C-alpha angles and dihedrals in degrees: 000000000000123000093258094055091044090052092049091049092051090049090050092051091047091048091048092051090048092051090046092054092046096046100038096080092046091048090049090051094049099041102039126084107257114247121217097202131047108233093201100041097035094224140112116271119228111265125231106274118240111246116229134166092226112119095238093047093048091051092052097041100083094052093043092048091049089054090048094049093045090054095044099038109143115267089004094140091048093050091048092049091048091051092049092047093051093047095048101038100028101039102019087232127132114226088197115077094213095057127067118200110224135183125290092023093298116149122200130201114242100204101180094186090057092040090221097171093045087051096052088049090054094239099115103060129168117258116232089250091055091051090050090052091052091047094049095049094046092048091051089052090051092046092050091050092044088061088055092049092248127130123226130216127181115204126191120206107209123236114249086242089065095052098038106032090143090075096050115107112266095247088065095049110131114272109192139307133057129293120244091255090052090052094044096050093047093047095048094046090054100040109027145039095217108132109244126177118207109198097187099097096046090050093046087054092044093056090059087066101036140351106280103189132042114254093222099040138063092232138076119260125235093282092053091045091050092052091046091050094050091048092051091047090050091052092049089049090058090051092050106034091163092054099031112169117235108262095201107101113163114203136181127213132224121191116231141160115259116203106145102085116153092228094051088048089054088053092047089235103104092129090055100042098069126153139177112257137181117226111207123207131181108253097211106033122200103166125092124196119231136180114261115214121199119191101190104045141016120232135171114282101328115192140159137214129209133200114180093199093065131071113208126084120211139188113204122197102196150166131211094294091070093058092085092038096056099075091057097035094052092062095072103046134071092224133000123187112200119205122183096216144076119272105306124186095200092056093042093053090057095044093047088057093041105038105014094215124206093211140015117215119196112196119193132176112245092242090062089073082087089064116078112241122245127221120165123049094210090053090050091053091047092051089047091055091049092050090047093057091049094047093043089056090050091048092050091049092052108097106194122074107208097178135008124185116182143134089279091075092033088241089284091149093070105111105200147334142211127207089356135110114207126212125168115224138166090264094052139273110337109215115191112198111220101170147030097271111045116173141145132208135222122214121258109275137182123257136180116260120240093023129103120244123232122199124192116194126185110194137153116222128200092220147354103304147150123257114202121190118199121197137183129227136191093263094042109030095176136069117272138153095256091064103056142107123210129209132173118243116207124202109279130014118359128186110193132179120198125191116205107197100169097054095083097098094081141056096220138027146180126228128204123188117206116196098200118242099298116132118216139066124319122186118211108204100176147331121206125181119198139176 
């Protein structure tokens, strides 16, 4: 082969490779089955717009098609994952604002609302007035329970940052000053008799023996949960010396591969951030799990456990940290009612009549010290009415309607549902809840940047319930607990306005509406989104 032919062949090969690279994504888009959900980003993908010759539809079609093609671009998920992998492993930089990449493959949650990193540096202290508010509310809870003959215990679950500060990047190393939990514990010990359990020291000791938190998750692992459980049981034993639970709790371990951490999911790298984990199980189980039915209020996945060999009855108001604690904790109590919620008088009144607990335990993640505590239900409702009037005025002042879902379009814009059966009626969209996690989704829609979003919902609820609205942002384009707004639904017709102030960093968003765990028939009358 002469040099000319060799040169032409090399050009042909190069051209072929170039065309292959250019056409491969398009071919993948055209030939692959179109997904409706992004596995990595945990959000709905834009659907193919319907082509119409109507003037309005023609004007909107180019923008809608561009969104569709951007979401369904061939190998998009692979390119995103490659980019994330290079940023995290090559540059030790997190492309997701809510996750900090630490040393030794440790990931840390960057909850800006809770100011976690400011807290561990000691530069976000409580004011004396804030400490007095916490003290007053906790003492009123204790006083209310004392009148019912029930003890109260507040438990704090430490942030992973607190237990593993050695793996935090150097720029976040503590400067000076005390953390909020330091302040809070010292203040309450000096000024109050409310029983408070600080789990930091037991967990700091536990990590010397075994890893106590997952590297890729915000929460403790089974070993950390076991130590936390034993510490709580020991504290309860001291409060009830005559009914002291048996502390001996033999467990067995089983090695497994853990790859489902919430932080690695936020990064979109859950299949890369894998770690060996030990699952612990009680060797001689006594507790049985039962369904917990509440008549007055709906909460997320309530359940109870019973162990006939034990004596004490407990109500636990909990968050996600207690999920891993419950299997160990349940073994030492006659009955435990688990409520995913903060201290709630309405629920307690029913459970006091139903279960007659000896003690109420309120477990809170350390980062929730940034969230003011609540005490009285009537005050909550009063504050809610005040907020409603303010937000309604803001909604009315907003001029641009970004999305409107109503009987006029027969609610055709709703993009999906879970544990719900839909039926359009004259009153609105009848939504029959048939499970513990009913929710519906809105399609991705455009919004103006640097402007708050206002949502007005008119919905009829079958009972007192909690409405939770999830939203996506540019930095976190998937649904997660840190990007939510909560509102109370009362039995009957509710008109609610929600202002989303921190959504202005993006030009499009998704909304998801969770209807609590109430079973029954909801009626959605309308949803309007304005800016």
